[in-house]
C-alpha positions as CSV (number, residue, x, y, z in Angstrom):
1,M,11.1,-11.3,-11.2
2,S,11.6,-10.4,-7.5
3,K,9.2,-11.4,-4.7
4,S,7.9,-7.9,-4.4
5,D,7.1,-7.8,-8.1
6,K,5.3,-11.1,-7.8
7,L,3.3,-9.9,-4.8
8,L,2.4,-6.7,-6.7
9,S,1.2,-8.6,-9.7
10,Q,-0.9,-10.9,-7.5
11,I,-2.5,-8.0,-5.8
12,I,-3.2,-6.3,-9.1
13,N,-4.8,-9.5,-10.4
14,N,-6.9,-10.1,-7.3
15,P,-7.5,-6.9,-5.3
16,R,-10.4,-8.5,-3.3
17,D,-8.4,-10.9,-1.2
18,V,-5.4,-8.9,0.1
19,R,-4.0,-9.2,3.6
20,F,-3.0,-6.1,5.4
21,D,0.5,-7.5,6.0
22,D,1.1,-8.1,2.3
23,L,0.0,-4.6,1.4
24,N,2.0,-3.0,4.2
25,K,5.1,-5.0,3.1
26,L,4.7,-3.9,-0.5
27,L,4.2,-0.2,0.4
28,I,7.3,-0.1,2.6
29,R,9.3,-1.9,-0.1
30,Y,8.4,1.0,-2.5
31,G,9.7,3.6,0.0
32,F,6.5,4.6,1.8
33,E,6.7,5.7,5.4
34,R,4.1,4.3,7.8
35,R,2.6,6.1,10.7
36,Q,-0.2,5.1,13.2
37,S,-2.1,7.4,15.4
38,R,-1.2,7.2,19.1
39,R,-4.9,7.3,20.1
40,G,-5.5,3.6,19.4
41,S,-6.8,4.0,15.9
42,S,-6.7,1.1,13.5
43,H,-5.8,3.3,10.6
44,Y,-2.3,3.6,9.2
45,T,-1.1,6.5,7.1
46,Y,1.5,6.1,4.4
47,S,3.4,9.0,2.8
48,H,6.1,9.1,0.1
49,S,8.5,11.9,-0.6
50,N,7.6,11.8,-4.4
51,L,3.8,12.1,-3.8
52,V,1.7,14.8,-2.4
53,D,-1.2,12.5,-1.4
54,I,-1.3,10.7,1.8
55,L,-2.7,7.2,1.8
56,T,-4.8,6.0,4.7
57,I,-5.5,2.3,5.1
58,P,-7.5,0.7,8.0
59,F,-6.2,-2.6,9.5
60,N,-8.9,-5.0,8.3
61,R,-8.7,-8.6,7.2
62,P,-9.0,-8.6,4.2
63,V,-8.4,-5.0,3.2
64,N,-11.3,-3.3,1.4
65,V,-10.9,-3.3,-2.4
66,E,-11.1,0.5,-2.6
67,Y,-8.0,0.9,-0.3
68,V,-6.1,-1.7,-2.3
69,K,-6.8,0.1,-5.6
70,R,-5.6,3.4,-4.1
71,A,-2.5,1.7,-2.8
72,I,-1.8,0.2,-6.3
73,D,-2.3,3.6,-7.9
74,A,0.2,5.2,-5.4
75,I,2.7,2.4,-6.0
76,Q,2.5,2.9,-9.8
77,K,2.9,6.6,-9.5
78,V,6.0,6.1,-7.4
79,D,7.3,3.5,-9.8
80,M,6.8,5.9,-12.7
81,S,8.5,8.8,-11.0
82,A,11.6,6.6,-10.3
83,D,12.1,5.8,-14.0
């Protein structure tokens, strides 16, 4: 089991205490592209070529559970499309 797989299972098991850096690392590992607004916003947008949806996550510590759940869903969709 790779480090990213372990991190994903930790986040799935406990979505309440997730650091932004960990979630960001995981999303980038699964091929998401990250963009940040140039106007000083604390929100980051993630997109993936296999998904239509755009994921927006604010830079908070810890990340809100709803954003974590959306990120997990997006990762699982990408992972399913890769199979």
